[in-house]
C-alpha positions in Angstrom: -0.1 0.4 0.2 1.2 3.5 -0.7 2.0 6.2 2.2 -0.7 8.0 3.7 1.3 11.3 3.0 1.0 10.1 -1.4 -2.1 9.5 -1.1 -3.4 12.6 0.4 -1.5 15.3 -1.9 -2.7 13.0 -4.7 -6.4 12.9 -4.4 -6.8 16.5 -2.8 -4.4 19.0 -4.3 -5.8 20.9 -6.8 -9.4 19.4 -6.4 -12.1 20.8 -8.9 -15.9 20.5 -7.5 -18.3 19.1 -10.0 -22.1 18.7 -10.6 -24.5 16.3 -12.7 -28.3 16.6 -11.7 -30.8 13.6 -12.5 -33.8 11.7 -10.8 -33.2 9.7 -8.0 -36.1 6.8 -6.9 -35.6 7.0 -2.9 -34.8 3.6 -3.4 -32.1 4.4 -5.5 -30.9 7.1 -3.2 -31.4 5.1 -0.6 -28.5 2.5 -1.9 -25.4 4.8 -1.6 -24.1 5.2 2.0 -21.5 7.2 3.5 -18.0 5.4 3.3 -19.3 3.5 0.6 -16.5 2.8 -2.1 -18.6 2.9 -6.0 -16.9 1.8 -9.1 -18.9 3.0 -12.1 -17.6 0.9 -15.6 -18.6 3.7 -17.8 -17.8 7.7 -18.7 -19.0 9.8 -16.1 -20.1 13.3 -17.9 -20.1 16.5 -15.1 -20.1 20.1 -15.5 -18.0 23.0 -13.2 -21.1 25.1 -14.0 -23.2 25.6 -11.0 -26.9 26.6 -10.4 -30.6 25.6 -9.5 -32.0 22.2 -10.3 -34.7 21.8 -12.3 -37.6 20.8 -10.7 -38.2 17.3 -12.6 -34.9 16.5 -11.1 -34.6 15.9 -7.7 -30.7 14.4 -7.5 -27.3 16.5 -7.0 -23.9 14.8 -7.2 -21.5 16.8 -6.0 -17.9 15.1 -7.7 -14.7 16.5 -6.3 -11.1 15.2 -8.8 -8.7 16.9 -9.6 -8.3 14.1 -12.3 -11.3 14.4 -14.7 -10.5 15.7 -18.4 -11.6 19.1 -19.3 -13.6 18.4 -23.0 -14.6 22.4 -23.7 -12.5 22.4 -26.6 -14.3 19.9 -28.0 -17.6 21.1 -27.3 -19.3 22.0 -30.8 -22.8 23.6 -29.8 -23.2 23.8 -26.6 -21.3 25.8 -23.4 -21.9 22.8 -20.7 -18.7 23.4 -19.2 -18.0 19.8 -19.8 -15.8 17.4 -17.6 -15.4 13.6 -17.9 -14.4 11.3 -15.9 -12.5 7.8 -17.5 -13.8 4.9 -17.3 -13.7 2.6 -14.2 -13.2 5.0 -11.9 -13.9 4.7 -7.9 -15.5 7.1 -6.1 -16.0 7.3 -2.2 -19.6 8.5 -0.8 -18.4 11.9 1.8 -21.7 12.2 2.1 -25.3 12.1 1.6 -28.7 14.0 2.8 -31.4 15.5 1.5 -32.3 19.7 1.5 -35.2 21.4 1.0 -36.8 18.2 -1.0 -32.8 17.5 -3.1 -31.1 14.3 -2.7 -27.2 15.3 -2.3 -24.3 12.9 -2.8 -20.6 14.3 -2.8 -17.7 11.2 -3.7 -14.7 11.9 -3.6 -13.0 10.2 -6.7 -9.7 8.1 -5.6 -7.3 5.7 -7.1 -8.1 2.0 -7.4 -5.4 1.4 -6.3 -5.8 3.9 -2.6 -9.5 2.1 -2.5 -8.3 0.1 0.5 -7.0 2.7 2.4 -10.1 5.3 1.8 -12.6 2.4 2.9 -10.2 2.8 6.4 -10.2 6.8 6.4 -11.7 10.0 6.5 -10.1 13.1 6.4 -10.2 16.7 7.5 -10.5 17.3 4.3 -13.5 15.7 3.5 -15.1 17.8 6.6 -14.7 21.1 4.9 -15.8 19.9 1.7 -19.0 19.1 3.1 -19.7 22.0 4.3 -18.6 24.4 1.9 -20.9 22.2 -0.5 -23.8 22.5 2.0 -23.7 26.1 2.1 -23.2 26.7 -1.0 -26.4 24.3 -2.5 -28.4 26.7 -0.2 -28.1 29.4 -2.2 -28.0 28.0 -5.1 -31.6 25.9 -4.4 -33.0 29.4 -4.6 -31.4 30.0 -7.9 -32.9 28.5 -11.3 -31.4 26.8 -13.9 -28.3 27.4 -15.6 -30.2 27.9 -19.0 -26.7 26.5 -21.0 -27.7 23.2 -18.7 -31.3 23.4 -18.2 -32.0 21.2 -21.8 -33.1 17.4 -22.6 -29.6 16.4 -24.4 -28.0 17.3 -20.9 -30.7 15.8 -19.0 -29.8 12.3 -21.3 -26.4 13.0 -20.6 -26.3 13.1 -17.1 -29.5 11.4 -16.0 -28.3 8.0 -14.6 -26.9 7.6 -11.3 -23.2 6.7 -10.8 -21.9 3.5 -10.3 -25.3 1.9 -9.9 -27.0 -0.4 -12.3 -30.8 -0.3 -13.7 -31.6 -3.4 -11.8 -30.6 -1.6 -8.3 -27.7 -3.2 -7.6 -23.9 -1.2 -7.9 -21.6 -2.8 -10.1 -18.4 -5.0 -9.5 -14.7 -3.1 -9.8 -13.9 -3.7 -13.9 -17.3 -4.6 -14.5 -18.2 -3.7 -18.3 -21.4 -2.5 -18.9 -24.2 -5.0 -20.9 -25.0 -4.7 -24.3 
């Protein structure tokens, strides 16, 4: 296992905050638990742009990552502020709660080789990010959705839960999407 200082530095240095909004059933939301490690075989599309949540949606994933790929230059007819996390990414669920009717899940993007460390450790950085996000969401919930993100096309790209299959079970390590 890698040393703690290396893991902390590589995970938390230059973290970006990203979001994706979607509709999750109560049952799907309840499957996530603080401290849980989830993986997803698909690309994770998200934005750095923060605004209100469309009234048809009920869930916001906040994703903390310093390894997301900036895809803004590839956007042609959109201005989503698109970032993508590569396939088979791992995330730690830092916190989840319901705030003013919105289900919130905070995920920390972690390296595969650091999964065992994050299964057993929380950090003071996590607590700090959670507080910042809670404060920010209070303000954002009073704001309208951003026009450039409030589109059927964007929601088709982001309206699936991270790590969770349609049957309500979580993906396992290196599991492929069924075709």
